[in-house]
N, C-alpha and C positions, 0 to 999 in steps of 0.2 A: 426617766430620761426622755428627752425630746429630740427628734431629728427633723431638720427643716426639709421642705420639698414635699413630695407625695408620700413620704414614709409616715406610718401611723405612730402615735404616741406609744411609748413602751407599755403603758398600762391602759391601752385603748379599750373602751367599752364596746367597740365595734370590731369584732374579729373578722378575719378574712382579708379582703382587699383593703387598701388604704381608704380611710374615711372620705377624703376629698374626692377621689375618683367616683365612689359610689354615689355620693350626694350630687355631684355635677351631672352624672349620666342620667339620673332620675328626674332632675328638675328642669333641664334645658330641653325645650321642644326642638325638633329638627328645623334647621334654618330654611331648607328648601321648600317646606310646606307653608311658610309665612307669605301672605300676599304683600306685594310691595306697595308702599304708600303712593297715592296719586300725586302728591306734591313733588315727588322726586322727578317727575316728568315736566313740571312747570318751570318757566324761566324764573330766576331769582334776582331781585333788585333790592338795593339799599337806598334809603332816603336819610339825609341829614337835614333836619328842620332847623330854621332860625329860632322858632318858638312853637308853642302848642296852640296858639290862638291866631286870630286874624288870618294873614296870608299863609302862615305855617299850617293852619287847619284847612283852609279852602283850597290851597294849591298843592299841598303835599299830602296831608293826612286823609282827606276825603277821597281823592283819586286812589290812594293806596288801599283804603277800606273797600272801595268798589271792586278793584282788581282781586283782592283777597276773597271777598264775599262771593264773587262769581267764578272763582277758581280759574282765573285767567293768568295769574302769576302768584308768586310768593314774594311779598314785599314787606320788608322790615324797616321801620323808621325809628330814629332816635335824635336827640340833641347832643349826645356825647360823641366826640370825635374818637374813633377807635383806631389804634395803631398796631393792632395784631393782624398780620398778613393773613392768618388763617380765616379771619372773619370774611374775607373777600373771595374765598374759594368758591368757584362755580357761579359767581355773580355775573349777570349779563350787563348790568349797569349800576352806576352809583350817581344819584342826583343830590346836589348840594345846594342848599339855600342858606347863604351866609352874608354877613355884612362886609367881609373882606378885610378884616384887621390883619396886621402883620402875622400874628400867630395862626389865624385861619388860612392865610396864604401859604404859610409853611406846610400846614396840613394838606392843602390841596396839591402842592408840589409833591408831597410824599405819596398821596393817593394816585397822582398821575403816573408815578414810577410803578406802583403796584398794578395799575390799570394796563400799562404797557406789558408788564410781565405776565399778567393773567388774562389779557385780551378781553377787557370789558370797557363799556362806554362810560365816560365821565361827563356828566351833564350839569350845567350851572342853572339853577332856578333863580331868575332875577327877582329878588324880593322887593317889590315896589319899584320906585324909580331910584337909581343908585347914585345919581349926581345931585349934589346939594342944591344947585340953582334951579333944578327942575322939580324939586319936592315942594308941594304947597305949604304955605306958612302954617296952616291949621294942623299939620302933622306934628304931633308932639315929639316925634323921634327925629325930626329934621336935623337937630344939632348933632346927632350921632354921625352924620355924614359930612361934617365940616372939615375933618382932619384930612390933610393931603395924602396920608398913608392909605386911607380908605379908597380914595379915587385911584391911586396907583395900584392897590390890591385888586380892585374891580377890573381894571384894564389887564392886569396879569392873569386874572381868572379866565378872561375871554380867550387868551392865548393857550392856556393849559387844557381847556375842555374841548370835547368834540362836538358839543351842541349846547343850545340854550333853550330853556322853556320860559315863556312869559305870557302874561295876560294882555289881550288886545281888545279894545272896545270897537266893535263893528256895528254901527247904528246903535240900537238899544241893547244889543247882546254882547256879552263878554265871551271871548274865545281863548282857550289855551292853545298856544302854538309851539311847535318845536322847530328850531332853526339849526341847521348844520353849517 
């Protein structure tokens, strides 16, 4: 016969206290002696890349790797739009690099609500030039920005975020700047 909970099996090979209590007591180290992880004290940020190459790499992944390597922050990046609110717990900021399609705009509106609820910054990383007429003809992705929904989405992104990051050429140097 078998009884659920902390009761032993009727024909238990372990006499005395219930099997589960003995095993748990012997295997678990005391919690108070464990040192806390250093990462718990670092600010946490989330990045949403447009892609893993080109600007996605240089303006999102590379700075993320530098911050993680020098233990200045814990930054996690992905291309998958996550709609689980628990993912954003204790985040200090979310940076999004997107083309601004109608579906991406809906996601940014949702993240804006979560940001307001959890008090984190929502930042839009401007991926290249986002208006069709300003994109050079040699850019093979220029046609992706001809849709009027993309232009509308970009304008709405600006309203929803608390800041922008973009690359600026100053003389021969490229500088990443943050605009609030």
